[in-house]
N, C-alpha and C positions, 0 to 999 in steps of 0.2 A: 758750893760747888762752882768752878767759874768754865761754863762750858765752849766752845769756840761756835763762833757763829752758824757754820756747817762742819757737820759729823767726820767731814773729809778735808777738812784743811785746817791748819793749826791756828788758831785764839788772837784776836788783837785786842790789844790792851786802852784803856782811856787814861790810865795814871801810871806812875812806877808801882803807886801800892796795889791797886790790882795785880797787877805783871808779879810782885814778891809775894804776894797771896797765891797766886797761881803756881810759881818756882815752888812755894814749900808746900805746897799739898800734894804736888805731881812726887816731890820727894818721898814724902812721908808715902804713899802708896808707893813708891818703889822699893824704897825700904820692908813694906810687908810683904812685898813678892820676891824681896829677896830671901827672907825668914820663911816663907812659903817653899820656896825652893832648895833650900839646906844651904842658901851660903853663908849664913851664921858661922861664926867658928871663934868662940869666945869673945875679947872684945875686938878682932882685927876687921878692915876692911871700913870704907867708906863711902861715899856719893854726895858731890858737892857744886854746887849752882853758884854763878857769880851774882852779886847782886845788882838789879838793873839801874840805881842809882850810884853806889860805890863800885867800879871797875877793879877796884883796888882790896876789895872784900868779896869774903863767899860764906856761901851758907854751908852748912855741914853738919853730921849728926855728933850729938855730944857723946864724949867719950866714956863708955859703959853702960850705954842703954840699947839693952837689947833692939834690933833691926823690929821684931815682933810690936815691941810696943812702943815705937816713936808714932809719933803724933807732930803737926806743921808747928806747932805752937813749942814743942821741945828742940827746935834745931836751935844753933849759936850760929852768928855772926864771927869769922874772924878775918883778921886784916893779914896782910903782906909779909906781916912783922912779928905774926904771931899770936899777937893779943886777943882775947876774945873781946868784941864790942857790944853783943848781946847777947844775952844767956847768961844761964848760970852753974853750967855744966864746964868743964875742962877740955882742951882739945886735946886730940890723938897728935900726937909728936909724928907721927908717923903720917899722917892723913895732912899735917901744914905741912911737912917737908916736901912731900911728892907731889901735891894736887897745886899749892903756890908759884913752885917754878912751872908746871903745866899751865895753870891762868894767866902766867906772865909769859911764857914763851906762845903762846898760840892766844891771840884776843881774839879769835872767831868765835872758841870753845866757848861754850856757856857751862856745860856740866860736864862733870869725868867721875868715873866709877870704876872702883878697884875692892873688891873681899879675897877672901882665901876660900872660895867656891873648889870643891873638888878635882873636876877634869881640870878645870885652866891649870889648877896646880900642876898635877901628874901631865901636863902636857909641857907645862915649863919645863920640866926637868932635862927634857930631850933636846933642849934647845936649839929649836929649829921652827921655821914660819909654816904655817896651816896653807896647806894644797887645796886645791878645789875639786873636790868629790864629789861635793852635790848642791844643789839649787844654793842653799843656805848659806855655803861655804863661800859661795861666790861675792859674799857681800865683804869679805876680807881677801879678797885675791889681788894682789898689788896694793893693798890698801892697809896693812899691819906693818910694824917695826919689831924690830929683836932690841931686849936689853942684855947682851951676851953678857953677864956678869952677876955674882952675888958675894954684897961685902955684910951680909948680918940685915937686921933692923934697921929700916930705913930714919932715921934720925939729925942725919945732917941734908940742908940745902944743898950743898953740892952735889951729894948723891939724886938728889929729887931733879935738879940741873940735867943729869946725865939722862936720865929718864925720862925728860923735856925733848932732850936731844934725842934721842932713839927712838921715841914717839913722831919726832920730826911733824910733816903734816898729815899723819894717816889719824886715821880714826880710831884705834887701836894701838896695841904693843903688847908682844908676851914678854915678860920680867923671868929672866931664868931663874929653874928653883924658887919662885914665889907665888905666880902667878898671874893674873892677864890684869889689861885696864882698856878701857874706852873712854871716850870724850863723843861729845857733840852738840851740836849747835842749838837743844833742850834739853833737858832733864829725861823725857820723852825717848829722844832719840840715843843716848847714852846707855840709859835704862837698857833698853832694848837691845842695843849691841851687844851688853854685857851678859843677857840674856842667852841670845844666839850663839856670842859667841863660848860662852862656858860649855852650851849644846854641842858647838860645833867640831869644841875639842874632844864632846865625850862621842861623837859619832866618828871622828876619826881614828882614836885609839880602839872603839871596839871594830871598824872594818881591818888596822891594823893587825888586832888581834886574830880575825879571822883568816886575812890570806893576804892578796897586794892587791891593794885598791887601785882601779883605774880610773887616775884625771880627769877634769872636763877639759878638751883644748882651751889654751889661751888666751885666745882668739874669742872663745863662746864663752871665757868665763868673767873676761870685759865687759861684754854685752849683757849678760848675765847680772854682773856687779851694779850696773847701770839702771837693772831694772828692781832689784831688790834692795841694793843697797843706797840706795840716794838718801839726800834727808829727809824728805817729804815719806817713803816708804817706811823709814825706822820708825818714824813720828805715828805713822797711820799703824803700825802693825801693834804697839803698844796703848793702843785706846781700848781694845777690848779687857784687856787685864786692870787696864786703870778703872774702867767700868764696873769690872765683877769684884776687885778688889774693893772698891769702895763702896758697894752695894752691900757686901760680907764683912766689912769692919768700917764701917761709917765716921767713928771715934778718930779717923785717921785725919781727918779733914779737919780738926780743933786745936 
């Protein structure tokens, strides 16, 4: 397991191989966490990470393997033509259609996450952006987009391009009648953003069911976003989850 030089800073790497190992272990941990939090829905859902040496390729979960069983060695490498470059499993065509276009449109993005989690799907049916109702939800204030369309399972790269356009330069997007998508400068950031966005959807659904929520003032929401939603803050928020899941399920590192 690669650890950062300081527990409060992302690690640095001496070689692409070391960075690749780190990416894949973080991905495996994220999948185990997604499984624990109930984000599994049959064969749907994917998390990707751009390869450090081959920017035209990304690592992704094998199509049909449960999130709860994924190890670092199970991940497959796919290029932007949809070919499996490394690995013995097939690639989910929806994963390729969406993530290939996000990675091409956003060279700053290392990782992207999308599953069919319950509350993200429920919120997506409203065709609305999230409101800044809590400190945590401020992470997404003026920082997420809306893909306001639904045309079935995404298997066409043109649909992936439209999703990437809706994402824009944001950290997340709501895909109407489909779910949520998050991106990050690290696997840790993308995974944490997905976890906290799913919970933000749940909180707003609960708040609106109970009454009329009072949103945070826009200026204060922006200020709070910079405090809790920075690249570093999101990376750091993932670390306790990573440490715990690795301690409990060390086989994910294999």
